C-alpha positions as CSV (number, residue, x, y, z in Angstrom):
1,M,-96.3,5.7,89.1
2,R,-99.6,4.5,90.6
3,F,-101.1,1.2,89.5
4,T,-104.5,-0.2,90.3
5,F,-104.7,-3.7,91.5
6,W,-106.2,-4.8,88.2
7,A,-103.6,-3.0,86.1
8,L,-101.0,-4.9,88.0
9,C,-102.7,-8.2,87.2
10,M,-102.8,-7.2,83.5
11,V,-99.0,-6.4,83.6
12,A,-98.3,-9.8,85.2
13,S,-100.3,-11.7,82.6
14,V,-97.5,-11.6,80.1
15,A,-95.2,-13.8,82.2
16,S,-94.5,-17.5,81.6
17,A,-96.7,-20.2,83.2
18,E,-93.6,-22.2,84.3
19,E,-91.5,-19.8,86.2
20,P,-93.0,-16.5,87.4
21,D,-91.5,-13.3,86.0
22,V,-90.5,-11.6,89.2
23,K,-90.9,-8.2,87.6
24,A,-94.5,-9.0,86.8
25,V,-95.6,-10.9,89.9
26,M,-93.8,-9.0,92.7
27,P,-95.9,-5.8,92.2
28,V,-99.0,-8.0,92.5
29,L,-97.6,-9.6,95.7
30,L,-96.8,-6.2,97.2
31,K,-100.3,-4.9,96.3
32,V,-101.9,-8.0,98.0
33,L,-100.2,-7.0,101.3
34,T,-102.1,-3.7,101.3
35,Y,-105.3,-5.7,101.6
36,D,-104.2,-6.9,105.0
37,V,-106.6,-5.1,107.3
38,N,-103.7,-5.0,109.9
39,F,-101.1,-3.6,107.4
40,D,-101.1,0.0,108.8
41,A,-100.5,-1.4,112.4
42,R,-97.4,-3.2,111.2
43,G,-95.1,-0.2,111.5
44,A,-93.8,2.7,109.6
45,G,-90.6,3.6,107.7
46,D,-89.0,1.4,105.1
47,F,-90.7,-1.9,104.2
48,I,-87.7,-4.2,104.3
49,I,-88.0,-7.6,102.5
50,L,-85.3,-10.1,103.3
51,V,-84.7,-12.3,100.2
52,A,-83.7,-15.6,101.8
53,S,-82.1,-18.6,100.1
54,D,-79.9,-21.5,101.2
55,P,-76.2,-20.9,100.8
56,A,-76.0,-23.1,97.7
57,S,-78.3,-20.6,95.9
58,A,-76.2,-17.5,96.5
59,E,-75.8,-16.7,92.8
60,K,-79.5,-17.1,92.1
61,R,-80.3,-14.8,95.1
62,K,-78.0,-12.2,93.7
63,A,-79.7,-12.4,90.3
64,L,-83.2,-12.2,91.9
65,L,-82.1,-9.1,93.9
66,K,-80.9,-7.5,90.7
67,D,-84.3,-8.1,89.1
68,L,-86.1,-6.9,92.2
69,E,-84.2,-3.6,92.2
70,T,-85.6,-2.9,88.7
71,I,-89.3,-3.2,89.7
72,T,-91.2,0.0,89.1
73,V,-93.4,-0.4,92.2
74,T,-91.2,0.9,94.9
75,K,-93.7,1.5,97.7
76,V,-96.2,-0.4,99.7
77,K,-98.8,2.2,100.6
78,N,-96.4,5.0,101.7
79,R,-93.5,2.8,102.7
80,N,-90.4,2.5,100.5
81,V,-89.7,-1.1,99.6
82,K,-86.1,-2.3,100.1
83,Y,-84.7,-5.7,99.4
84,V,-81.9,-7.3,101.4
85,G,-80.3,-10.7,100.5
86,V,-79.6,-13.1,103.3
87,E,-78.4,-16.7,103.6
88,L,-81.0,-19.0,105.0
89,K,-79.2,-21.5,107.3
90,D,-81.3,-21.9,110.4
91,E,-83.7,-20.1,112.8
92,A,-81.0,-18.3,114.8
93,T,-79.3,-16.9,111.7
94,L,-82.7,-15.8,110.2
95,Q,-83.7,-14.2,113.5
96,A,-80.4,-12.3,113.6
97,D,-80.9,-11.1,110.0
98,I,-84.5,-9.9,110.8
99,D,-83.3,-8.0,113.8
100,K,-80.4,-6.4,112.0
101,A,-82.4,-5.3,109.0
102,K,-85.6,-4.5,111.0
103,A,-87.4,-6.6,108.3
104,S,-91.1,-6.4,107.6
105,A,-91.2,-9.6,105.4
106,V,-89.1,-12.6,104.3
107,L,-89.3,-13.7,100.7
108,A,-88.4,-17.4,100.4
109,M,-86.5,-17.8,97.1
110,P,-88.0,-20.2,94.6
111,G,-86.4,-23.6,95.1
112,T,-86.0,-23.2,98.9
113,P,-85.9,-26.7,100.4
114,P,-89.0,-27.6,102.5
115,P,-87.2,-27.7,105.9
116,L,-86.0,-24.1,105.3
117,V,-89.5,-23.1,104.2
118,K,-90.6,-24.4,107.6
119,T,-87.9,-22.3,109.2
120,V,-89.1,-19.2,107.5
121,S,-92.6,-19.9,108.6
122,E,-91.7,-20.4,112.2
123,V,-89.4,-17.4,112.5
124,T,-91.9,-15.1,110.7
125,Q,-94.7,-16.2,113.0
126,D,-92.5,-15.5,116.1
127,N,-91.8,-12.0,114.7
128,Q,-95.3,-11.4,113.3
129,I,-94.0,-10.4,109.9
130,Y,-95.0,-11.5,106.4
131,A,-93.5,-14.6,104.8
132,L,-93.8,-14.5,101.0
133,A,-93.4,-17.0,98.2
134,L,-93.3,-17.1,94.4
135,E,-94.1,-20.9,94.4
136,P,-97.5,-22.3,95.2
137,A,-96.0,-25.3,97.1
138,M,-94.4,-23.0,99.7
139,V,-97.8,-21.4,100.4
140,E,-99.5,-24.8,100.5
141,Q,-96.8,-26.0,102.9
142,A,-96.6,-23.1,105.4
143,L,-96.1,-19.6,104.1
144,P,-99.0,-17.1,104.3
145,V,-98.9,-15.3,100.9
146,G,-97.7,-16.0,97.4
147,V,-98.2,-15.2,93.8
148,S,-97.6,-17.6,91.0
149,M,-98.5,-17.7,87.3
150,T,-101.4,-19.8,86.1
151,G,-102.3,-19.8,82.4
152,G,-100.2,-16.6,81.9
153,K,-102.0,-14.7,84.7
154,P,-101.0,-14.1,88.3
155,Q,-102.6,-16.3,90.8
156,I,-102.7,-15.0,94.4
157,I,-102.4,-17.8,96.9
158,I,-103.2,-17.2,100.6
159,N,-102.8,-19.8,103.3
160,E,-105.3,-18.6,105.8
161,K,-104.0,-20.5,108.8
162,A,-100.4,-19.3,108.1
163,A,-101.7,-15.7,107.5
164,R,-103.4,-15.7,110.9
165,G,-100.2,-17.1,112.4
166,V,-98.4,-13.9,111.4
167,G,-101.3,-11.6,112.3
168,A,-102.5,-10.9,108.7
169,R,-106.2,-10.8,107.9
170,F,-107.1,-10.1,104.3
171,E,-110.1,-8.3,103.0
172,T,-112.8,-10.3,101.3
173,S,-112.2,-8.6,98.0
174,V,-108.7,-10.1,97.7
175,L,-109.8,-13.5,99.1
176,K,-112.4,-13.8,96.3
177,L,-109.5,-13.4,93.8
178,A,-107.1,-15.7,95.6
179,R,-106.7,-19.5,95.8
180,V,-107.2,-19.9,99.5
181,I,-105.6,-22.7,101.4
182,Q,-107.4,-23.6,104.6
């Protein structure tokens, strides 16, 4: 099923303002990635997203993975999207998980503590892969791209400095729609 960017925004508008409905905001987040002018140069094959959380949030991570598997958007451009849950402990463990899965992105689970958000930021920069968030504070702190709900509508959030740090450069059309963090 093909969606336009605007159709995805309309679908996402039904979610709650407090906590994003993953089934609504994740397709928007995936679509935003296609507006990275460097996306096609970031590889081929499956687009693997590590869903990372601290060990104490293992049950929440399992629930999020279950929700992610039901999302109707299953491709980013022509790449199949796959989600892999990982425990976020430290840089070395995250690096090993990225290498093992051949990850294209890391999604920091909502509620990830700030020191671990910093870990995600540093390791994704070292690997030149996307770091994604569903909470504005994580993008404000250090991650390149996120989507949250504002007034029942999806709000794209892009941290330009962090995006440059992972080699992402977004088209003006998406920057005009986003809340941009300098």
